[in-house]
N, C-alpha and C positions, 0 to 999 in steps of 0.2 A: 625654457628659462634656466636650464641646468640646476633645477631644484629637486630634491628628493623628499618624499613624504614617508615617514616611518611610523608603524604602529608598535606601541609598547604594550603587548597584549595584557599581561597579568598586572600591569600597572594602570590599565585602562586609560592610556595617555597617547597623544599623537604629537609628533615632532616634525617640523619642516626645516630643512637645512639647505644652505647654499653649497653646492658641491665644489665650486672653485676655491672657496675660502675655508669650508668646513664650519662656517658660522651657523648657529641655530637662529633662524629668522622668526620662528613662531613655535610655541608649544602650548598645548591646552589639554584638558581632560576630555576623554571621549564621551563622558556623561552617562546618563542612565535613560532607560525607557520604561514606561508603564505599559503593562500588557494585560488585556482582559480577554475572556472567551478563549482560553488556551487549555490544553491538556497538561496537567501538572503532576499526575500520579502514574507510576509504572505499575498498573494493575490489570493489564489485559483488556482494557476498555478504552477506546478513544472518546473521551468526554470533553467537549469544548466548553466547560463551565467553570474553569479555574481562572485565577488572576495572579499577577505578580507586580508589585510596585517597585519603582526605583531600582531596576535590574541594571547593573553595569554592562555596558555594551561589550567591553573586552574584545576589540576588533582583532582579527587575525590578518587576513590579506587586506591590502589597500592599493588602489590604483587611481591615477589621475584620469579625470574625464576631459578636462581642458585646463587652461592655464590657471583658472581660478577655483576649480572644484575637484573634489576627489570622492571616491566611494569606498566605504569600509565594509568588509564581511564580518558581521558581529557574531562570533562563535559563542561568547559568553561561557567559556569553559569552566571557570572557577566558581562563580557565584550564581549559577542557576539557569543559564540559557536565555540570551537576549533574542535569538531566533530570527533575526532579520538583517537588513543592511541599511546604511545611512549615507546620504550624500552631504558632505560638509563643504562649506566655503573655506578659503584659506585663513580667514580670521577666526575660525572655530565655530561659527554659527551653523546651525543645521538648516540645510536647504530642503531636504526631504528625508523622512523617516518611514521605513516600510512597516514597522510594527509587526503584527502577525500576518500581514497580507500574503507574503511569500509562503509562509507555513500553510496558510489556507489553500494555496494552489496545490501543495503537495498532498494535503488531506483529500482534495478533490480528485487527485490523480491516483489515490491508493498508495502513496509513497510515505505516509506518516509512520515513523519508526517506533511505534508504541512499545514493542517488546525490548527495544535496545536501549532506550534512553528517555528518562522523564524530563530531560532538559530541552526537548524539542528537536528540531531538524539540524541544529548546529551548522550555521552558515560559515564556511571556512575559506572557500576559494573565491577569487574575483578576477575578472579580466575585462578590459575595455578596448575596443577597436572600431575602426570605421570601415564599414562594408558598403561600397557605393556611396550613397548620400546619407546613410544612416550610421549614427554613432550608437553602438550597441554595448550594453552592459551585461556581462555574464556573471551570475552568482551561483556558486556550487554548495549544495547541502551535503555535508559529510555523512550524516546519519540517514538521509533520505535517498542517497545515491542518484541524484538528479541535478541538472544545471538549469537554472531559470534564465531565460533570455529576455531582456528589456530593451526598449528603444529610448534613448535619452531625448527628452523634449526641450531641453534647455533649462537655464537657471530659473528657479521659482515655480517650476512645473513638475508634476509627478511623472516619472517614466512610465511608458506604456508596456504592459505585459504582452509579449509576442508568443512564446511557446516554451515547452520544456524539452530538454534533451536528456534521455536516460544515459547515465554515465557516472564517472567518479568525480573526484575533486582535483584541484591543481590545474585548472584549465589554462590553455594557451591559445591565442588567436593568431592566424596567419592570413591577414585580410587580403594581401595581394594575390593570394591563391584561393580566396573565398573559403578558407578552411578554418575550422575550430576543433581543437584537440584537447579533450579532457582525459586526465589520467586517474586511475583508481588505485589507491594505495593499499587497500585491504586484500590480503592473500589468504584464501581459505582452503588451499590444497591439502593442508594437514588434516582437514575435516572431510576430505573427499569431494570438495566443492570447487568452484571456479577460482582461478588465481587472479592476481592483479592484472588489469588490462589497460590498454590505451585505445581510445575510440576516436576515429577521424570522421568529422562531419563536413559536408560541403554545402554551402548556402545555395539554395535554388528557388525557383518560382513554384507556385502551385500549393496544394494542400500539404500540411505537415503529415508525416506518416505516423507520428506519435503525438498524443495518446490515441488509443482506440476506444477507451472508456473513461468517462468522467462522471462526477456526481453533481447533482443540482443542489440548490440551497434548501435547508429545512425551513420550518415556519418562523424561525428566529433570524433568518438571513445568513446562517452559517452553513458551510459545506457539509453534506452528509458524509460521515466518515466510513471508509470501507477499505478492505484489502483481503487477501487470502481467499479469493473465490475458488470454490471447488465444483460442486454440481450445478447444472443449469437445465431448465426446461422451458419450452416454448408454450405459449397459450394458443391452442389450436383455433379458438374462436376469435382471437384478436391478433391478426398478423403484426409482427414486430414487437410484441410484448413478451418479455422473458422474465423468469424468476430464477434467482441464483441464491445459493447458500454460502456462508463463510465457515471455515473450518476452525480447528482448535488453536490456531494462532491467537485467537481472542477468547476471553473467558466466557463471552456470551455468544450463542449461536444466533445468526440473523438471516432473514429472508429479504433479499433485495429485489425490487422491481426495476426492470431495465427497459427503456424505450430504444429499441434497436433500429427504428426508422430514421434516427438522426445519425449524423457522422461528425464527431465520434458519438458512439452510443452514450446514453445518459441514464444514470441511476436516479430514478425519480422518487423512490420511496424505500423505506426500510422498516421491517418488523423484527422485534426481538422475540425469539421463541421463549414462551413463558410456561411455568408450571405453578398452579395455585396463585397466579397473579404476580409471581416474581420471576426474574430471568432464570431459565432452566440451567442447571449446573451439569458439568462433566459431559457435555455434548461435543462430539467431533463430527460435525455435519459434512458429509461428502457427496450425498446425492439428494435430489429432489424430484418429485413427480406430482402431477395434479390428481386429486381425488374427484370422484364424480359429484360429490356434494359441495364442491367449491373450496375445499381445504387442501391440505398438502400431505403427501407421504414423504418422510425424510429418512435417510439412511445415516445412522451414527456409527462411526467405525469401531470405537472401543479399543481398549488395550488391557487385556487380562494379565499381561506379563510385568507391568510396572509394580514397584514396591508399594507405592502409595496411591490411593484412589483408583483401585482396579475397576475397570469397566468392561462390559461385554458389548459386542456389536448388537445394535438394536434397531428395530423398525419403529418409527415414531409417526403417529397420526396427529395432525393439528387442524384447527379450524382456519378459516380464511384470515384471521387476525394473528395467527401464530401461536395461539394457546393450545397446549398439548391436551388432546382428548384421550389418547391411549398410547402406552408404551408396550410394545410387543417384543418379548424376549424370545430368543431361539430356544428350542427344546434342550433340556439339560444334557442329554447324551451328546448333542452336537456342540454345546457350549464347552464340554470337557475337551474337545478337539481343537478349539479355536486358538488362534495366535493373535498377535497385535496387527497382523495384516488382514484386517477384516472388511466390513462392508464398505463399498465404494458407491457405485451407481445404483439407482432404483428406477424401475419403470412399471407401468401398469398395462395389462392387456385384459380384454373382456369387460363386461359390465354386469350389474346385478349379482345373482348368485354365482356367476362365472368370473367375477372380477378376480384377477390374480396379480399379486405384487411380486415382481422379480427383483432380486438383489444380486449384484455382482460382488463376489469376494475377491479381494485383491490378489492374494497369492495362496499357495498350498497351505492347508491346515495339517494338523498332525496325522490325520487318517487318510490324507490324499496321496496317491502315487506322485512321484516327482514329475513336474511338468504339467500337472492337471490341477485346476482350481474349480471351485463350485459356483454354479448359478443356483440360487435358492428361490423357491416359489412358495408364496404364502397366500392362502385363500381365506379372506375375512369371513366368508359365509359359514364355514365350518371350522375355522381356525386350524386348518391342516397345513403341514409343511411337506414340500418335496424338494428334490435336488437332482441336478445333472452335472456331470463333469464337463469342463471346458478346457481345451488344450492351450497351453501357453507356448508362444514361439521360443525356440532355443536361441540363446545369445552367448557369445564368447566371453563377454565381460559384463559385470554388473548383474542386474536382474530385470525381469519384465513382469508386469502384472496388469490386472484389469483396473479400469477407472470408471468412466461414464458408461451407461447403458441406456439405450433408447428403443422404444417400440415403434415400428413403422407399419403402415397397412400392408397386409399380405406377407 
């Protein structure tokens, strides 16, 4: 119809204009949204127990769906994060509001950006295109680094969630070639990390290759929050059941239960590691192993080099509910040689008086020859420590270190 729809983001307003004459044919406020069960604090914990009322949508991208409807990506950049997307009719009435539902999908996928922004996932990009018989809506989360793909079901109906595509913002569709191309604006090469990228997806049949892991709902019907998985162990008595720990990206250490018989695998439960009934502090959980009494052995990496809250690598014993029963420090003479590249994996061999807990140290400590790191052995029966050196491969660039360790029969 030769009409353009414009979002005036920081004015929280939308304008429709006739391109032939330049005449504004409609203009209206983008309005506000009430949000509940969202994370509103940047505190190192994903807690879906907050709320915000009357949050301005402040739409960034806007795309026509058909002649009568368009979709806005609601970044909510100024006034606190509106977190979703909205389908409007041309007269300004709301046909569909996503609320926090898109954000919940990112929580379920482990993409919620708690450490980066308390305003949520910041939906910034949007694209609409027809692939075959399907009108698809693509919405990009700037902070979550993922694009959500929805199928438009027509006016008056909620769009159907199809899948997530890991990638950046600023998506473009090339439907005649079955392509979808998101661009990532963030460039982290100055920090030694990945630069900005362009990803090309081709639509195909069959199962999606992403994600490989999602979370189920908790008792309140909200997705179990997770990210930053480090160590993992299988339950030898129950095939397909895994336990994993999360590292210091979050303030609280957690033990996740995973059902790996499903595809994608599903996080079915989560325990917070506690001490004295409260979430344990200053843990950097990197490894997990099962103890013979049904509890867990955990490896906490530690960092004796930082200025504030110095910690040492530590072996932690918990019960089956994640409550700490014992914190086992390394001998003082060894602690004097430790660096921030400490405990990673943990594994158990033997049983009874011969039970031995093995710990992999990531990189050389002060007393290690270059290219050799330690495997430490702790025997709970007599509280004794032992150590062997393990050779690290030589690399021309960067560094190499140990991570997970597992014990296998024989």
